PASEBA-1860 file (N, C-alpha, C; in nm, 3 decimals):
! residues 142
1> MGNYFEYL> -0.366/-1.127/-0.815/-0.325/-1.176/-0.686/-0.374/-1.320/-0.668 ~ -0.291/-1.404/-0.610/-0.325/-1.543/-0.588/-0.407/-1.562/-0.462 ~ -0.419/-1.686/-0.420/-0.497/-1.716/-0.300/-0.408/-1.711/-0.176 ~ -0.346/-1.597/-0.154/-0.259/-1.577/-0.038/-0.280/-1.437/0.016 ~ -0.251/-1.422/0.145/-0.246/-1.291/0.207/-0.101/-1.245/0.199 ~ -0.080/-1.121/0.159/0.056/-1.074/0.135/0.092/-0.960/0.230 ~ 0.208/-0.976/0.294/0.266/-0.872/0.378/0.396/-0.828/0.311 ~ 0.410/-0.697/0.285/0.529/-0.645/0.219/0.627/-0.592/0.324
9> HTVGFEET> 0.755/-0.616/0.300/0.857/-0.579/0.398/0.986/-0.542/0.325 ~ 1.054/-0.438/0.374/1.188/-0.403/0.327/1.286/-0.438/0.438 ~ 1.386/-0.515/0.406/1.485/-0.560/0.504/1.567/-0.441/0.552 ~ 1.589/-0.433/0.683/1.671/-0.328/0.742/1.804/-0.384/0.791 ~ 1.898/-0.295/0.818/2.030/-0.337/0.868/2.019/-0.420/0.995 ~ 1.925/-0.382/1.083/1.913/-0.452/1.211/1.870/-0.598/1.195 ~ 1.826/-0.636/1.077/1.783/-0.774/1.053/1.893/-0.860/0.990 ~ 2.011/-0.801/0.974/2.123/-0.874/0.913/2.226/-0.911/1.018
17> NIVGNVYY> 2.311/-1.007/0.984/2.418/-1.048/1.075/2.549/-0.980/1.034 ~ 2.657/-1.018/1.097/2.787/-0.955/1.073/2.834/-0.975/0.929 ~ 2.790/-1.083/0.865/2.828/-1.111/0.727/2.750/-1.024/0.630 ~ 2.632/-0.976/0.673/2.552/-0.888/0.587/2.425/-0.951/0.534 ~ 2.405/-1.082/0.558/2.280/-1.142/0.512/2.180/-1.147/0.629 ~ 2.055/-1.174/0.596/1.950/-1.173/0.698/1.969/-1.289/0.795 ~ 1.965/-1.257/0.923/1.976/-1.356/1.029/1.849/-1.442/1.028 ~ 1.866/-1.573/1.040/1.757/-1.668/1.018/1.634/-1.645/1.106
25> VNYLRWQG> 1.651/-1.598/1.228/1.536/-1.583/1.318/1.436/-1.480/1.266 ~ 1.482/-1.389/1.181/1.391/-1.287/1.126/1.284/-1.347/1.037 ~ 1.315/-1.455/0.969/1.214/-1.521/0.885/1.096/-1.566/0.971 ~ 1.125/-1.615/1.091/1.018/-1.658/1.182/0.941/-1.538/1.235 ~ 1.011/-1.430/1.263/0.944/-1.307/1.307/0.849/-1.257/1.198 ~ 0.891/-1.266/1.073/0.807/-1.219/0.963/0.683/-1.306/0.946 ~ 0.693/-1.433/0.976/0.573/-1.518/0.974/0.472/-1.464/1.075 ~ 0.520/-1.436/1.195/0.431/-1.383/1.299/0.372/-1.249/1.260
33> RCREMFLK> 0.455/-1.164/1.202/0.406/-1.032/1.161/0.301/-1.044/1.051 ~ 0.323/-1.133/0.957/0.226/-1.156/0.849/0.093/-1.203/0.909 ~ 0.099/-1.297/1.000/-0.021/-1.348/1.066/-0.094/-1.236/1.141 ~ -0.018/-1.151/1.213/-0.078/-1.039/1.285/-0.147/-0.942/1.191 ~ -0.082/-0.909/1.080/-0.141/-0.814/0.985/-0.265/-0.872/0.919 ~ -0.264/-1.004/0.898/-0.384/-1.070/0.846/-0.500/-1.050/0.943 ~ -0.475/-1.073/1.072/-0.582/-1.057/1.172/-0.631/-0.912/1.175 ~ -0.538/-0.819/1.172/-0.576/-0.677/1.176/-0.661/-0.637/1.055
41> LRAPDVLA> -0.620/-0.681/0.936/-0.685/-0.635/0.814/-0.802/-0.721/0.768 ~ -0.796/-0.852/0.793/-0.898/-0.943/0.739/-0.989/-1.005/0.845 ~ -0.947/-1.003/0.971/-1.026/-1.067/1.077/-1.025/-0.984/1.204 ~ -1.067/-0.857/1.196/-1.061/-0.772/1.315/-1.149/-0.821/1.430 ~ -1.255/-0.896/1.401/-1.339/-0.950/1.509/-1.260/-1.046/1.597 ~ -1.163/-1.113/1.540/-1.082/-1.208/1.616/-0.992/-1.132/1.715 ~ -0.952/-1.012/1.682/-0.870/-0.932/1.774/-0.943/-0.908/1.906 ~ -1.074/-0.883/1.898/-1.152/-0.864/2.021/-1.153/-0.993/2.103
49> ELQADLKL> -1.162/-1.108/2.035/-1.159/-1.236/2.107/-1.022/-1.259/2.172 ~ -0.916/-1.216/2.106/-0.782/-1.229/2.163/-0.766/-1.143/2.288 ~ -0.834/-1.029/2.291/-0.829/-0.944/2.410/-0.913/-1.003/2.523 ~ -1.006/-1.091/2.489/-1.088/-1.158/2.592/-1.010/-1.281/2.640 ~ -1.045/-1.400/2.588/-0.977/-1.519/2.639/-0.922/-1.612/2.531 ~ -0.935/-1.576/2.404/-0.878/-1.658/2.297/-0.726/-1.644/2.295 ~ -0.659/-1.757/2.277/-0.514/-1.757/2.263/-0.478/-1.838/2.140 ~ -0.382/-1.789/2.064/-0.330/-1.862/1.949/-0.190/-1.908/1.984
57> FTLKVDCE> -0.175/-2.038/2.012/-0.045/-2.094/2.048/0.023/-2.150/1.924 ~ 0.143/-2.104/1.896/0.222/-2.159/1.787/0.284/-2.289/1.835 ~ 0.247/-2.400/1.771/0.294/-2.532/1.811/0.421/-2.574/1.738 ~ 0.431/-2.533/1.614/0.544/-2.575/1.531/0.569/-2.468/1.426 ~ 0.695/-2.445/1.398/0.732/-2.349/1.295/0.857/-2.400/1.225 ~ 0.864/-2.378/1.094/0.986/-2.415/1.023/1.005/-2.322/0.903 ~ 1.127/-2.327/0.852/1.159/-2.245/0.736/1.273/-2.312/0.660 ~ 1.256/-2.322/0.531/1.359/-2.378/0.443/1.410/-2.264/0.355
65> FFSEITAF> 1.543/-2.250/0.351/1.605/-2.136/0.282/1.660/-2.179/0.146 ~ 1.635/-2.096/0.045/1.683/-2.125/-0.090/1.787/-2.025/-0.139 ~ 1.779/-1.902/-0.090/1.868/-1.796/-0.137/1.884/-1.692/-0.027 ~ 1.999/-1.625/-0.025/2.022/-1.523/0.078/1.964/-1.389/0.035 ~ 1.930/-1.308/0.136/1.886/-1.172/0.111/1.964/-1.079/0.205 ~ 1.968/-0.952/0.170/2.045/-0.855/0.246/1.962/-0.728/0.270 ~ 2.023/-0.633/0.338/1.954/-0.507/0.370/1.902/-0.440/0.243 ~ 1.783/-0.387/0.254/1.711/-0.312/0.151/1.651/-0.398/0.041
73> DDLAIRMR> 1.658/-0.531/0.056/1.581/-0.616/-0.034/1.433/-0.597/0.000 ~ 1.351/-0.592/-0.103/1.206/-0.583/-0.084/1.147/-0.724/-0.092 ~ 1.065/-0.757/0.008/1.008/-0.890/0.018/0.856/-0.886/0.019 ~ 0.798/-0.994/-0.028/0.657/-1.023/-0.006/0.653/-1.153/0.073 ~ 0.589/-1.149/0.189/0.568/-1.271/0.266/0.423/-1.309/0.240 ~ 0.403/-1.424/0.178/0.270/-1.467/0.132/0.222/-1.586/0.214 ~ 0.111/-1.565/0.280/0.056/-1.666/0.370/-0.065/-1.734/0.307 ~ -0.064/-1.867/0.313/-0.177/-1.948/0.267/-0.223/-2.036/0.382
81> LIDLAQTQ> -0.348/-2.074/0.376/-0.401/-2.172/0.470/-0.379/-2.310/0.412 ~ -0.307/-2.395/0.484/-0.279/-2.531/0.438/-0.380/-2.629/0.498 ~ -0.412/-2.610/0.626/-0.502/-2.703/0.693/-0.587/-2.627/0.795 ~ -0.715/-2.662/0.800/-0.806/-2.607/0.898/-0.877/-2.723/0.965 ~ -0.843/-2.748/1.091/-0.907/-2.853/1.169/-0.999/-2.786/1.272 ~ -1.058/-2.863/1.361/-1.152/-2.806/1.458/-1.084/-2.706/1.552 ~ -0.964/-2.738/1.598/-0.898/-2.651/1.696/-0.761/-2.600/1.650 ~ -0.718/-2.643/1.531/-0.585/-2.604/1.485/-0.588/-2.557/1.340
89> LEFGFDYV> -0.485/-2.478/1.308/-0.466/-2.424/1.173/-0.321/-2.449/1.134 ~ -0.299/-2.465/1.004/-0.162/-2.469/0.955/-0.150/-2.372/0.839 ~ -0.048/-2.287/0.847/-0.022/-2.187/0.745/0.105/-2.221/0.669 ~ 0.109/-2.186/0.542/0.230/-2.193/0.462/0.272/-2.051/0.427 ~ 0.402/-2.029/0.422/0.456/-1.897/0.392/0.557/-1.907/0.280 ~ 0.541/-1.826/0.177/0.642/-1.810/0.073/0.707/-1.674/0.092 ~ 0.839/-1.673/0.094/0.916/-1.549/0.105/0.969/-1.519/-0.035 ~ 0.924/-1.410/-0.093/0.956/-1.378/-0.231/1.028/-1.244/-0.236
97> RLDLGERE> 1.148/-1.244/-0.297/1.219/-1.117/-0.319/1.158/-1.052/-0.442 ~ 1.124/-0.925/-0.431/1.066/-0.850/-0.541/1.177/-0.770/-0.606 ~ 1.222/-0.817/-0.719/1.332/-0.751/-0.790/1.277/-0.648/-0.887 ~ 1.363/-0.557/-0.931/1.323/-0.458/-1.030/1.274/-0.528/-1.156 ~ 1.184/-0.464/-1.224/1.130/-0.524/-1.346/1.024/-0.630/-1.318 ~ 0.970/-0.629/-1.196/0.863/-0.719/-1.154/0.903/-0.866/-1.155 ~ 1.033/-0.893/-1.149/1.081/-1.031/-1.137/1.071/-1.071/-0.990 ~ 1.030/-1.194/-0.966/1.018/-1.244/-0.830/1.106/-1.366/-0.813
105> TLIARGRQ> 1.167/-1.377/-0.694/1.253/-1.491/-0.664/1.208/-1.550/-0.531 ~ 1.173/-1.678/-0.532/1.138/-1.747/-0.408/1.267/-1.770/-0.331 ~ 1.276/-1.710/-0.211/1.399/-1.721/-0.134/1.388/-1.817/-0.015 ~ 1.264/-1.841/0.030/1.243/-1.933/0.142/1.097/-1.975/0.145 ~ 1.073/-2.084/0.215/0.937/-2.134/0.233/0.925/-2.185/0.377 ~ 0.815/-2.149/0.443/0.796/-2.189/0.581/0.656/-2.239/0.609 ~ 0.640/-2.295/0.729/0.510/-2.344/0.776/0.495/-2.309/0.923 ~ 0.370/-2.306/0.965/0.340/-2.275/1.104/0.211/-2.345/1.144
113> RVACMRGP> 0.215/-2.417/1.254/0.098/-2.486/1.308/0.053/-2.411/1.433 ~ -0.077/-2.379/1.441/-0.130/-2.295/1.548/-0.250/-2.365/1.611 ~ -0.256/-2.362/1.743/-0.370/-2.417/1.816/-0.450/-2.303/1.878 ~ -0.582/-2.315/1.871/-0.670/-2.220/1.938/-0.699/-2.272/2.078 ~ -0.684/-2.186/2.177/-0.704/-2.223/2.317/-0.786/-2.112/2.383 ~ -0.855/-2.150/2.490/-0.930/-2.051/2.569/-0.912/-2.082/2.716 ~ -0.933/-1.979/2.796/-0.927/-1.995/2.941/-0.811/-1.919/3.001 ~ -0.806/-1.915/3.134/-0.696/-1.846/3.201/-0.564/-1.918/3.178
121> NSRTVPAR> -0.455/-1.847/3.194/-0.323/-1.902/3.163/-0.294/-2.034/3.232 ~ -0.341/-2.052/3.352/-0.311/-2.176/3.424/-0.403/-2.292/3.385 ~ -0.510/-2.261/3.309/-0.607/-2.365/3.273/-0.658/-2.348/3.130 ~ -0.570/-2.328/3.038/-0.614/-2.316/2.899/-0.653/-2.453/2.846 ~ -0.754/-2.453/2.761/-0.802/-2.577/2.700/-0.821/-2.552/2.550 ~ -0.809/-2.657/2.468/-0.832/-2.641/2.325/-0.972/-2.585/2.298 ~ -0.980/-2.502/2.196/-1.107/-2.440/2.159/-1.122/-2.444/2.007 ~ -1.245/-2.443/1.962/-1.271/-2.441/1.818/-1.214/-2.314/1.755
129> VPEALTRA> -1.171/-2.326/1.632/-1.127/-2.208/1.557/-1.248/-2.116/1.546 ~ -1.235/-1.990/1.584/-1.349/-1.898/1.579/-1.408/-1.887/1.439 ~ -1.539/-1.879/1.432/-1.610/-1.870/1.303/-1.560/-1.750/1.222 ~ -1.535/-1.638/1.288/-1.487/-1.519/1.216/-1.352/-1.546/1.151 ~ -1.268/-1.623/1.215/-1.137/-1.656/1.158/-1.152/-1.754/1.042 ~ -1.239/-1.851/1.059/-1.266/-1.947/0.951/-1.315/-1.875/0.826 ~ -1.409/-1.785/0.842/-1.461/-1.709/0.728/-1.351/-1.625/0.661 ~ -1.269/-1.559/0.743/-1.164/-1.473/0.689/-1.059/-1.553/0.613
137> LEPYLS> -1.037/-1.678/0.653/-0.934/-1.761/0.592/-0.980/-1.834/0.466 ~ -1.108/-1.844/0.443/-1.160/-1.921/0.327/-1.093/-1.886/0.195 ~ -1.073/-1.758/0.163/-1.011/-1.727/0.032/-0.864/-1.770/0.020 ~ -0.801/-1.806/0.133/-0.658/-1.832/0.132/-0.625/-1.981/0.143 ~ -0.724/-2.067/0.124/-0.699/-2.211/0.128/-0.616/-2.250/0.007 ~ -0.503/-2.319/0.032/-0.415/-2.356/-0.081/-0.461/-2.483/-0.148
END
């Protein structure tokens, strides 16, 4: 395994459009799901902070597509840490189709910039990336 966190997913019919390929917005949903599963499995202490006053605001997201996928394709969404600043993080995502015979095909690549904030909704302010999150992300620095 490389220096990435991996979320495995099988594409369902509900994620495809009328033509039969995956609708583009699902790639962004999978980025969020990968990030959530990372927090659940690798940084559970951060979940308690999210229930208190920590907020993770997604500032920017993008995805570049290389190949189409359809229902029942098996995917690995691989998240790496690209940048860790005092109050922000940037993640990179590789979307890899897992074909029979252990062949892998890179089908898309994305990025996501996240800001850490604290405080009530009407008065959130930038906050340092929590130490527990920094520690959990160390192995995934690209």
